[in-house]
C-alpha positions in Angstrom: 0.0 0.0 0.0 2.8 2.4 0.9 4.8 1.3 -2.2 1.7 1.9 -4.4 1.2 5.4 -3.0 4.9 6.3 -3.5 4.8 5.0 -7.1 1.6 7.0 -7.7 3.2 10.2 -6.3 6.4 9.7 -8.4 4.3 9.1 -11.5 2.2 12.3 -10.8 5.4 14.4 -10.3 7.0 13.0 -13.5 3.8 13.8 -15.5 3.6 17.3 -14.1 7.3 18.0 -14.9 6.9 16.7 -18.5 3.8 18.9 -18.9 5.7 21.9 -17.6 8.8 21.2 -19.8 6.7 21.1 -23.0 6.2 17.4 -23.1 2.7 16.0 -22.7 -0.5 17.9 -23.5 0.0 20.9 -21.2 0.7 24.3 -22.7 4.0 24.6 -20.9 7.4 26.0 -21.8 8.5 25.2 -25.4 12.1 25.1 -26.7 12.9 27.7 -29.3 14.0 26.3 -32.6 17.3 27.7 -33.8 17.1 29.1 -37.3 18.6 26.6 -39.8 21.8 27.9 -41.4 22.3 27.3 -45.1 25.1 24.7 -45.6 28.6 26.1 -45.9 28.7 24.8 -49.5 26.1 27.5 -50.3 28.6 30.2 -49.8 31.7 31.2 -51.8 34.6 33.6 -51.6 35.5 35.6 -54.7 39.0 34.8 -55.8 39.2 37.1 -58.8 37.3 40.3 -59.7 34.7 40.1 -62.4 33.0 43.0 -64.2 29.3 42.4 -65.1 28.7 42.8 -68.9 24.9 42.1 -68.8 22.1 43.0 -66.4 21.9 39.3 -65.4 25.4 39.3 -64.0 26.9 41.1 -60.9 30.2 42.8 -60.5 32.3 41.2 -57.8 35.6 42.0 -56.1 38.3 39.8 -54.7 37.3 38.8 -51.2 33.6 39.3 -51.6 31.4 36.6 -50.1 28.4 35.3 -52.1 25.5 33.2 -51.1 25.1 30.8 -54.1 21.5 30.0 -55.0 22.0 28.1 -58.2 24.8 26.5 -60.4 24.6 26.0 -64.1 27.6 24.7 -65.9 30.4 27.2 -65.5 28.2 29.8 -63.9 26.9 30.4 -60.4 24.0 32.6 -59.4 24.6 34.4 -56.2 23.8 37.3 -53.9 26.5 39.6 -52.5 26.4 41.3 -49.1 24.8 44.4 -50.7 21.8 42.4 -51.9 22.9 42.4 -55.5 21.9 39.2 -57.3 23.2 37.7 -60.5 25.5 35.3 -62.3 29.3 35.1 -61.9 31.8 32.7 -63.4 32.0 29.6 -61.0 35.8 29.3 -61.5 36.2 32.8 -60.0 34.9 31.4 -56.6 36.5 29.5 -53.8 35.3 27.7 -50.7 34.0 29.8 -47.8 34.6 29.4 -44.1 32.2 29.5 -41.3 33.4 33.0 -40.6 32.6 34.0 -44.2 29.1 32.6 -43.9 28.5 34.4 -40.6 29.9 37.7 -42.0 27.6 37.4 -45.1 24.5 36.6 -43.0 25.3 39.6 -40.6 25.7 41.9 -43.6 22.4 40.8 -45.2 20.7 41.2 -41.8 22.1 44.8 -41.4 21.1 45.5 -45.0 17.5 44.4 -44.4 17.3 46.4 -41.2 18.5 49.5 -43.1 16.0 48.9 -45.9 13.2 48.5 -43.3 14.2 51.8 -41.7 14.3 53.6 -45.1 10.9 52.2 -46.0 9.5 53.4 -42.6 11.0 56.9 -43.2 9.5 57.0 -46.7 6.1 56.2 -45.2 6.5 58.9 -42.6 7.5 61.5 -45.2 4.6 60.5 -47.4 2.2 61.0 -44.5 3.8 64.4 -43.7 3.4 65.5 -47.3 -0.2 64.3 -47.3 -0.9 66.3 -44.1 0.8 69.4 -45.5 -1.3 69.1 -48.7 -4.5 68.9 -46.6 -3.5 71.9 -44.5 -2.6 73.9 -47.6 -5.9 72.9 -49.2 -7.7 73.9 -46.1 -5.9 77.3 -46.0 -6.7 77.8 -49.7 -10.4 77.2 -49.0 -10.3 79.5 -46.1 -8.3 82.1 -48.1 -10.7 81.9 -51.0 -13.6 82.4 -48.6 -12.0 85.4 -47.0 -11.1 86.8 -50.5 -14.6 86.3 -51.8 -15.9 87.9 -48.6 -13.6 90.9 -49.2 -14.6 91.2 -52.8 -18.2 91.1 -51.9 -17.7 93.6 -49.1 -15.8 95.9 -51.5 -18.5 95.5 -54.1 -21.1 96.3 -51.6 -19.2 99.3 -50.4 -18.6 100.6 -53.9 -22.3 100.2 -54.7 -23.1 102.0 -51.5 -20.7 104.8 -52.3 -22.1 105.0 -55.8 -25.5 105.4 -54.3 -24.1 107.9 -51.7 -22.2 109.9 -54.3 -25.3 110.3 -56.4 -27.1 112.0 -53.5 -24.4 114.7 -53.2 
């Protein structure tokens, strides 16, 4: 009886712990999945400079790191750290190290963050221009109303003066 109660308590504790750790059906703590890194073979270091001659190619400099998306015969399609994409001669490329891959990923992350900041700034500027146009339009309408009122008042005064001058 005592052994059964101890086994039951131990089983309850194990079940509660599994539920808390993300196991079981409870909504407990979950482990965060690490982002999967592209294989090192997907990166290359530029060994020789290459000047693009078409809009489908990219210009590369010695030491640049490329993320290689596709290979076709003697050509590789890649993306440099500035976000430029295009074809380069495969024999101009060498093996990348883990540090090269990390540097490329950090540069692309920084580039995306900069692009996001620029896009947000463009939206803010567009909103400011829109508000300025509204304010200007509103001032125009108010100005037109004041101007029309002044013209009407001047016309009324002139008509009144004309009537008054005729009496003299």
